[in-house]
N, C-alpha and C positions, 0 to 999 in steps of 0.2 A: 504493500500500500504506500509506503514512504517513497519507493522508487517511482510509482505512478504519479504521486503528487509532485515529485521533483521534476519529472518529465513534463507534466502539465504546466508547471511554473515556467520552465525553459521555453516551452512552446508559446506561452502567453507573452513572455518577454520578447521573443523573436518576432511575434506579430506586431508589437509596438514599433519595431525598427524597420518593418517592411515598407516599401514605397507605396504610394497611393494606388497604383494600378494593380498591385497584388491583392489589395482588399477586395477588388471586384471579383476575384476568383474564389472568395469564401462561399460556402454553401448558402444559397439564398434564403432557405427556410430558417436556418440557424441565425443568420444575421437579422432577419426580420423579427424573429421572436425576441432576440436580445434587445433590439431597439424598442420594440413594443413594451418591454418590461422596464424601460428607462435605464438600461445598463450599457456600458461600453464593451463591445465584444472582445476588445483587446485586453480588457482588465478582468472580465468575468464578474462584473458587479463591484459594488463598493466594499472594500476590505479595510476595516479599521486598523488592521495590523500591518499596513504597508510600510510603516516606519521600520527600517532595518534594525533599529535599537530594540524594537518590540518583538519582531518575529525571528530573531536569531540569525539574520543574514549577515554576510561579511560586510563590514564598513570599509570605507575608502582607506587605503594605506595598510590594511591588515594582510596577514599571510594568505596568499592566493591558493595555497595547498590545502587549507582547511575546508572541510565539507560544509556546504551551506545547509542550515536547518530551517526548513520552511514550516511556519506555524499555520495550521489550518484556520480559516476565518470562522466567525460565528455565522452559520448558514441556516439557522432555524427559521421555520415558516412563521413563528410567533412574532418576530420582531422586524420592523421595517428599518430603512436606512437611518432615519432620524433617531431611532432608539439605539441602534448599533453604534452610532457615533458618540453616545454618552460614555464618559469614562467609567461610571458606575450607575447601575439602576437595579430596581427590584420589582417583583411582581408577585401576585397571588394566583391560585388556580381556580377554575370553575369546578363545582362539585359534580356536574353531570356531563358536560360536553368538553370538546377539545379546544379550550380557550383559556387565555390568561388575562389578567388585568394589570397594566403597567403602572408603576409609580416611581418617579425619580426620587433619589435619596434627598431628604430635606436637611440641609446644613445651614439654612438661613436663620435670621432672627425672627421670622414672621410670628410663630406661635411658641417660641422656645420658653417663654416665661410661664406658659400655661402647663403646670405640672400635673394637674388632674386630667387624665385622658378623656374623661367624659365631658369636659368643657371645650374640647378643641373644635368640634364641628357644631354648626347650627346654634341652638340655644342651650345645649348641654342637658344635664340630668338633674333630677331631684336626688338628694344624697343624704346619708346618715351623718355626714360631717367630716369624717376622717379619711385619709388616703387608704385605699385598699378595701373600703367597705361597700355595701350594697348600694346600687343606684337604679333609678327609673327615669327614662327620657321624658322631658316636658312634652315633646311633640308626640301625640298619640300614634302617628303614622310611622314613628321610628322605634316603637316598643317591640321587643321580641315576641314572637307568637308561635314558636316551634313547639310541638307536643313533646319533644325529647327533653328529659330531665329538667323539669321546671325549676328545681331547687337551685340550679347553678346559674340561671339566667340573670339574676341581679348582679352578677359579676362579669357580664359579657364585655364590658369595657376594658377588662383586665386580661381575661383568659385567651389562650391560643386555641383556635379551632381550625378545621380543615380549610375553611374559606378565608382565613386571615393569616395563615402561616406564611411568612415571607421567604422568597427565594431571591438570590442575588446573582448578578453578573458583574464582575469587576476585572478590569484589565491589570490591576495591581492588587495585592492583598489588602483587604479592608478591615480596619479595627476601629471601634468606637467605644469609648468609656464615658459613662454618665453617672454623676452622683449629685443628689440633692438632699438637703436636710433643713429642719426648722425646729424652733422651740428649744427649751431646756432639755438636758439629757433625759430627765425623768419622763418628759412628755413628748419626746422627739418624734417627728415624722421623717422617714428616710426612704429614699428611692435610689437603688443601685441598678445599673443596667450595663451589660456588655454585649456587643455584637461583633462577631468576626466572620468574615467571608473570604473564600479563596477559590480561584478557578484553576483547576489542573490543566485545562485547555480552554479555548474560547467558548466551547459548548458544554463543558462539564465543570460543575462547581459544587461546593458544600458550604454550609454556614451553621453557626450556632448562635442563638439568641437566649439570653437569660435576664430576667427581671425580678428583682426583689423589692417589693413596695409594702409599706405599712406604717402604722402609727402605734406608739405606746399609749396614746390617749390622754387628752387634757381633762376629759370627763371620767367619772368613776367607771371602772370595768369596761373600757372601750377599746383596748388594744386589738390590732389586726396584723396578721402576717400573710402576705400574698406572694407566692413564688411561682414563676412561670418559665418553663424551659421549652425551647424548640430546637431540634437538631434536624437539619434538612439536607437533602442531596438532590441535584437536578442534572439531567443531561438533555440538552435541547439541540439535537443534531439535525442534519438535513432531512432525514426521513423518520428517525426514531426519537421519541422523547419519553422521558420518565421523570416523575416527581415523587419523592418519597420523604416522609418526615416522621419523627417520633416527638410527641408532645407530652409533657408532664405539668399539670396544674395542681398546686397544693395551696389551700386556703385555710387559715385558722383565725377565727374571730370570736372574741369575747362579746357576749350579747347582754347589754344592760337594759334592754327593753324600752329605752327612752326615758325622758323626764317624767316625774309623777304627774305633772300637770303644766299647763301653759304658764301659770303664775310664777313658777320657779325660774323661768327664763326672762319674762317681761319685768318682774319685780326685782330691783337690784338688792335682794336680800343677801345673796351669796357673793362674796367678793372674788372668789376664785372658782373656775369651772369645776374643779374637783369636789367642791362642796355641794353642787347641785344634786339633789336626791334622785336616784335612778331606780326604776321599778324592779330590775332583776340583779342589782349589784350584790345583794346578799345571797341570792340564789346561785351565784357563780355559774351562770349559764354560758355554754360554749358550743360553737358549731365548727366542725372540721370537714373539709372536702378534699377528696383526692381524685384525680383524673389521669388516666393513661390512654393515649390515643396514638394509633399508628395507621398511616394510609400510604398507599402506593398507587400512582396513576400512570398508565402507559398508553402510548398511541404510536401507530406506525402508518406512515403515508405511502400510498401506492399510486404513483402518477399514471394518468391515462395516456401520456405521450412519453417517448424516450427522454431521459434527462441528459443534457449535453454539458460540456464544460462551460458553456456560456450561461447556464442557468445557475445563478448564485444561490437561489432558494426555490423550493417547490411551491412557495406561496403564490407565485404568479402562474402556475400551471394547473390545468384540470387534474384533480386527484381525488382519491377517496381515503379516509382515515378510519382505521379500526383500532378500538381502544378498550381498555379494561380498568376498572377502579375497584380497589378493595379498601375497606375501612373497618378498623376495630376501635370501639370507643367505650370506655368503662368509667363510670362515676360511682363514688361512694360518699355517703353523708352520715355523720355521727353527731347527734345532739345530746348534750348532757346538762343536767342541772340538779339542784337539791331544793327541797321544799323550804320556802322562807316567805316572809311578808315584807311589805314596805309601808311606810307611813306617809299619808297625805295630810299635812298640817292644816290644810283648808278643805278637808273632805266634806264637811257639813257646816251648816250655819244654824246656830241655836235661835231661840225665840227673840233674843235681845240683839241679834245681828252679829254675834261674835263667831269667829271661826272655831271649829272643833276638829281635832285630829282624829283620823280614821285609819285603822289597820286594814290593809287590803292584800289580796293575792292576785298575781298576774293571771294564772291559769285557774279555771273553775274546776276542771276534772283531772283526776289522777287514776287512770284505769288500771295500770299494771302495778305500779309501786306507789304507795302513799308518801314516801320520803324522798325518793331520788329518781331521776330519769336517765335512761341510756337507750336512745332510739337510733337504730342503725338500719340503713337501707342501701341497696345497690341496684344500679341499672347498667346493662351492657347491650350494645347494638353491634352486630356483625353485618356488614353491608357488602354485597357484590353486585356489580353492574357491568354490562358490556354495551358498547355503543358503536355505531357506524355513522360517519359524517361524510357527505359528498361535497366536493368543491367543483361545481360545473365549469367555472372559468378561472377565477382567482379569488383569493380571500377577501378582496375589496371590491368584488364585482356587484352588479345589480342584484344577483342572487349569489351571495358570497359562499354561504354554507347552509346546508340543510341536512338533517339527519335525526337520529333518535336512538333509543336504547331500551333495554329491559333490565330490571333489577329485582333483588330480593333482600329484605331486611329481616334478620333474626333478632328478636327482642327477648331479653332475659331480665326479669324483675325479681329481686331477692328481698324478702322482708318477713316479718312476723304477721300472722293473723291469729285469731283467737285459738283455733285448733292447733296450729303449729307452735304457738307460744307454750301451750300446755305440754306439748311433746318435747319442747326444748330444741326445736329444729327450725331453720329458716324455710319458708315456703318459696319455691322458685316457680314463677309463672313464665311460660314460654309462649311467645306469639310470633307469627310469621306474616309479613306483608309483601305482596307482589305488586309491581307497578311497571308501567311503560311510560316513556316520555319522548318528546320530539321537540325540535327547535329549527327555526329558519331565520336568517338575517342577511342583510346586504347593504350596499352603499351605491348611490348613484353620484359618481364623481365626489365632490366635497359638499354637495347641496343636501343630500338626503341620506339619512341613516335610519334603517328600520329593522324590526325583528319581532318575533313572537315565539312563545314556547308553551308547552302543555305537559302536564304530568298527571297521570290517572292511576288509581289503585283499583283494579277490577275485582279483586278478591283478597281474602286474608284479613288480618287484624284491623287494618285501616281501609277495608273495602269501601269504595264509594268516595274516598277523598279525591279532591280535584284541585289543581292549581293551573290557572290560565292567565298568561301575561302577554302584553303587547306594548311596543314602544315605537315612536316615530319622532325623529328630530330633523328639523329643517334649518339649514344655515344659509343666511344671505348676508349682504354687505350694505351698510348704511353709512354713507360718507366715508368710506374706506374702513369702517369698523365692522367686524363680524358680529352678527346677531343670530342667536340660536333660540329657536322656538321648539320646545319638545313636549311630548305628551305621553303618558303611560296609563294603561288600563290593566286591572287585575280582578280576577274572580276566583275566590278560594272557598273550599269546603273542607274543614279540618276536624278530625276526630278529637275528642277530649284527651288530655294526657292521662296515662294510666294512673298517676297519683292523684288526679282530680276525682277519679272514681273509686280508688282503693287506697285505704290507709288505716293502719292499726298501730297506734302509738300511745304513749303514756297520757298525753293530754287531749288527743283528737282521734276519733274513730269514725269512719264513714264508709259506706258502700253505696255509691251513686250510679245512676244510669242517665247520662246526659246525651242530648242530641248533638249532632255536628254543628259547629259554628259556620255560618255562611256570611261572607263579606264581599262587597263590591267596592273597588276604589278607582278613582279617577284623579290623575295628577297632571297639572299643566305648569310649565315654567318658561320664563323668558330670561335669557342671560346675554349681557353685553360685556364680555370680559374686559375690554379696554376702558370701559367706563366704570368698572367695579360695581356693576348693577346686576341684581338678581331678584326676580319676582316669582313667587310660586303659590299655587293653590292646590289643596287637596279636598276631595269630597268622598266620604265613605258612608256606607250603610251596612250595618252589621246586625244580624239576628241570631238568636240563641246564644248570646254572649255569656261566657262563663267567667265569673269573677269571685273574689273573696269579699263577703259582706262585712258589716260592722262587727259581727261575732267571729270573724276570721274564717268561717266555714265557706266552702265553695258553693255557689248557687248559680242558677241559669236564668237569664231574662229572655222570655219568649218573644216580646215585642221588639220590632226593629228600632235601632238607635241610629240617628244621623249625626255625623261628625263633619265639621268644616274647619279647615285651617288655611290661613293666609300668611304668607311669609315674604319679607322684604329685606334685602341687604343692599346697602349703598355706602361706599367708602369714598370720602372726599380727600383730596390732597392739595395743600397750599404750600408750595415750597417743600420744606422738610417736615411740615405738620401733616399728620394723618388723623382723620376723623372717621372711624369705622362704626357702622350701625347695623344691628340685626334685630328685627322685631317679628314676633309670631303672635297672631290672633287666633283663638280657638273657640268653637262653640260645640257643646254636646247637648243633645235633647234629653239626656238622662244622666244628670250629674251623680246620682246615687250609684250608678253602675259604672260609668266611665267619667270620673271627675277630671277636669282639665282647667287650668287658669285661663281667664279671658285674655290676658296679655302677658307675654314674657319678652324680655328685652336684654340685649347685650350691647354695651357701648364701650369702645376703646379709643381713647384720645392719646396720641403720643407724638413725639418729635424724634426724627431719625436723621443721622448725618454721619459723614466721615470726619474723623478727628484729626487727620493729617493728610498731606497732599498725595502720598503714595497709595492711598486707598488700602491700607492694611488693617487699620483699626476703625470699626464702625460702632456707633452708639445708638441706643434707643431708650428713651425715657418717657414714661406716661402713666396713665391710670386706666384700669379695667373696671367696668361696673356691670352688675347683674341685678335684675329686678323681675318680680312677677306679682301680679295682683293677688289679693287674698282669695282663697277658696278652700274647700274641704279637702285638703291634701291627703293622700293616702298615708297610712302608717305602716309599720313593718312588724311582722310576727316572727320571732326567732325560731320557735319550734317548727314552723312550717316553711321558713325561708321564703316568705311570700308577703307581698304588699296587700293590705286590705283597706276597704273603704270606710274609714272612721267617719262618724258624723257628730263628734263631740264639740269641735271648735274649728274655726278657719285660721289659717296661717298665711302670711304673705304681706305684701305691701312694704317690704323692707329692702332698701338698696344695700348692696354688698360691694364694697370698693376695695381694690388692690392697687397700691402704688409701687412702681417698679423701675429699675434701670438695668439695661443689658448691654453687653459688649461682645463683639466678634473680632477676634484677633487671629488672622490666618485661619487655622482649622479648629480653633478653640472658641467656645461660646460660654459666657458667664452671665449670670443674672443674680440680682438681689432685689427683694421686694418685701413690703410690709403688707401682709394679708389681713383683710378685714380692717382696713385703716380707719373706717368711720365708726368703729366700735365705741359706744358710749357718747358719740358726738351728735348724731342725729339718727332718726328712724324710730319706728314704733317698738323696737326691742324684740320683735318676733323674727329673729334671725334663724328661721327654720324653712326648709323646703319640703321636708317630710314631717308630718305631725309627730311631735314628741322628741325629735332628734335635732338638737341645736347644731348650727355650724360652729366651726372653730372660732374662738375669739381672736383679737388682734395678736399677730406674732410675726417675727422676722424669718424670712426664708432666703436661702442662697443655693446656687447650683452651678455645676460646671460640666461641660461636654467637650470631649477632645476626640477628634477623628484622625486616624493614621491611614495613609493610602500606599505605603510601601513597606 
């Protein structure tokens, strides 16, 4: 193979030196195809490794007796020339079809100071307050709705899953180290992250990502440890591609149950957060989660026409792809506590209007043990699917790709029920789901991007489930600026989660039979990137919605609920001053089932500039602000790891401000900020986004990120 590559390289170089009349003798069909694909036949397409220093060729003045080492270029059909030209880039894989999603590595100052991952996009999430803890998106249309292991979904902004495991291509070895911390040692929040990626060849690489995030907690019994590991391998060759990864997620969280009442936060009775009484502080409640995931995705391209030396990639040739995807995913959850009470100093009011202390318990029922809890459950899914994808012309043609596949999921649910508990053995429920799916997409030049996909379960555990999606994006130019108008449509029918229908634990026992949830969504957006303008609208109608009511128990609403969301983003720039705005308006026709705030907003005002003439040191200084109107925000039940719709009091109407300064010096980024800078200065004191769970008070944070590329 090396000899053949060597001969091909010499032939290509000889063609460059040929006179013009010799080119006329080239095979007409090969020349036409190469020109149609935008390639130079003499070069065989764009090769990012043409630099002799990178491909091992002999440099001028070196010993001519040395054998030239030719490095094979990145020929994968996944990447176009603009992506190949990047020094480093990353991507994620599609769960069903032969596609990837490209994302360049972010080494700018843009969002570097935002250390909570759930605040990076859109309006962010409602949160329990500390780094590494459970969150729920403000935007209803961004909330997770998968039936798989509901207990881990509050941690989706932290965990690695098949759809967000990163893969890298780097022309030089890549290493990035990140460390952030805040607060006193006793209450410290910490974030440590390391990413390393290396390519053995232009088409073959591996990477390891590790993140450790958590807090020791400013409030009583609040600490959290969140560890996430991803080790991935990829080969993206001319015809064959493989993506494989092992993922380990481990989460340990002390559960304090939230403040005993709203007055403990709004009334400045307690000078330090550690003095705020929490409902489960004496119960020593804890949740621990472990996840092991392995997947491998393979695809092989079979071109419909012979592949010549002029075809740099089969992406521009008619071809068919055959692939297979295997996934093993195992989650375990362990919840423990001991029986204890908490005191609400204002639990009752006597006849004279004086407050009276009341002793309370967080949980009403103790079904298994009257003194302590140890609830353990496990869920495993083994998935196999095969797919065939046709490429009639090229991957960016009017009909770029169409295909489909079939798959089977094996579900294993391990837990106690009443009979198995008496026998002292776990009950294992085995379920099987069969499904078929298909997809089609294409592009018409640069003006139209369209696609549709469908997934249907004809039989088995989730028989009758349906997912239908379609999208269309139109691109035009207005006064030289690209304008993108896009629309999406989805229709889903989803079975309830196994755990929504079956649970036997110390505090909660149920056996439900719910109908499938039906939901229709329409989304329209308008984007003008050069104006930093984005407008979006969502409309959804959902029936048979399953939710956790005020008593934390799962329930189902039979009547249809309508949801409407309007989103706007506009960033202004005046010299070095930046004024960024994001606003979300939401309406729900049934706030008791789907509570949403009327308005959520994120504003960021900052100044950015170079500090010296050589453009080596860049600075950004500014203020971030977040706000949402008051509403009956959900609360969080530790034993169920679920958000439930409390109706005791509303929270919101409180601005939350961070003041920061950041620097970027070559490959190093540094930030310092004072989080919750307006604490005690203004606002109604209800600094919660989830009922009962206060945000962190004012504290200083700093962080550093350093990238190495050699």
